[in-house]
C-alpha positions, 0 to 999 in steps of 0.5 A, a space after each residue: 263952714 267951720 272946722 269944728 263943724 266939718 270934723 263933727 260931719 266927718 265923725 257922723 260919716 265914719 260912724 254910718 260907714 262903720 255900720 256897713 259890714 262890707 266897708 273896710 272889713 279887715 278892721 274891727 268894728 270897735 276900731 271903726 267906732 272908736 275913730 268916729 268917737 274920737 273925731 266927734 270928741 275932737 270936733 266938740 273940742 274945736 268948737 269949744 276952742 273956737 268960741 273961746 276966741 
């Protein structure tokens, strides 16, 4: 599995865990979703960079 796919799966996992209110309740909801979105964008960027080679 490529690194880009790992980042995309990690972002999906973070998004799913962010929807549960009891996980990391000390962090605001928008911050957890922002981290997941950042991971998703980073995963798509690395997938694009891997296809450049």
